[in-house]
N, C-alpha and C positions, 0 to 999 in steps of 0.2 A: 321305710322298708323298701328294699330293691324290688323292681319289677321282675317277675319270674316268667319263663316261657309257659305257654299253655300245654296242658296234658292232653293226650290224644285218645284216651280210653272213654271219654264221656261225650257221646254224640247222639243225635237223633236224625232219622230220615223221614221225610214226609212225602206222600204222593196221594193225589186224589182226595185231600182232606184227612187222610189217615196218617197216624204216627206209627211207624213200624220199627221194631227193635231189631237191630243187626249186630252181628259180632264183628264185622269187618266191612269197610268200604275202601276200595283202592282204585287207582286210575284217574283221580281228579287232577287232570293236567291239560295244559294248552301249550301249543308249539307254534312258533312262527317260522315259516319256510324262508329260506334265504334265496334271494334272486341275485345272481352274479351277472354283471353287465359291463361291457367295454364298448365305448364308442370307437368307430373305426379310425377317427383322426386323433385320438388321444395320444399325447406324447408319452404317457406312462404305459409301460408294458405289463400292466396288471389290471385286474377287474375291480370294479367298485361293487359293494354289496348293499342291497336294499331289502327292507322287510317285504315279505310277500303275503301269501294267504296264511290264515290261522287255521290250524286243525286241532281237534280235541280228542283226547284218549278215550277209550272205552272204559266205563265204570264197571267194576265187579262188586256185587253186594252179596254178602253171606249172612245166613241166619239159621237158627235152630229150626229143624223140621217140626211143624205142628200138624197133628192129625186132622184137625177141622179146617185147615187153611191151605188151599191149593192155588193162591193167587199168582204165584210165580209161574207155574205151568200154564194156568189160564191165560196170563198175559202173553207168554211165549206163543201159544197156539192161536193168537189173533193175527199173526203174520201170514199173509197170503200174497206172494209175488210183490207187487208194488204197493200193497196196502198193509198198514200195521197200526195198532193202537199206540198212539204216542202220549207220553205223560211227562210233565215237568217234575223233576225231583228236587227237593230242597234238603240240603245237608247242613245241620247246625252243630257246630262245636260248642260244648257247654262248659261253664266254669264249675267250681266246686259247690255252688249253690244251685246248679242245674239251670242257670240263666244262659241263654245263647249269647256268645261273644263274637262269633264269626259265623256268617251264613253264605252258602254258595247255592246257586240254582243252576241245575243242568236242564237245558231246554230241549223239548221235542225228543225225548228218549224213547227208544223201542228196544225190546229184548232181542238179542242176537244169539244168545246161548243160555240154555237152562240145564243145570247139572244137579240131579238129586244126590243125596248123600250116598257115599260108599258104605259098605257094611263089612264088619269084621266080628266074628263070633268070640274072639279072645281079647277084645278091647272094651274098656269101660269108658265110653265117651258119648257125647251128644251127637245125634245125626244132624249134620249141616248140609243145607242145600244152598246153591248159588245161582245168580243170574248175572249175565254180562250184557250191558246195555250200551248202544251207540247213542251219542248225543250230538246235537248241532251247535251247541254253545254252552259255555260255563261262565257264569257271572258271579263275582264276589259282591254281595249286597252290603249296603251300609247299615 
């Protein structure tokens, strides 16, 4: 049987020892800045390129709003100027047997945006809240 690509709809997010159900996780990315350099005595009239600093995208996590659970807003309101509650987030992509096949860890995350659900009286859908978190690193674990 040929190997098939992994499906993206089965995943779990963990923080602080809790497994949290989410409808969507986006922004899991890392980018290396390009440094352009040219030595003054180089006979070539062009720059060379070198890898520079790595930066990480902000993660956005969305989930259904639960009446008894206000952890998103509580985490957001821990921010005060230079002080924020930081958490490591673990994101696991699961196979059809719900076994983790790939795991990412986002390091030292803190909430930079909290968005409660929007409301519409003529729509039949779930209330979705979201947070955007900044991270200092993303590692793909073995």
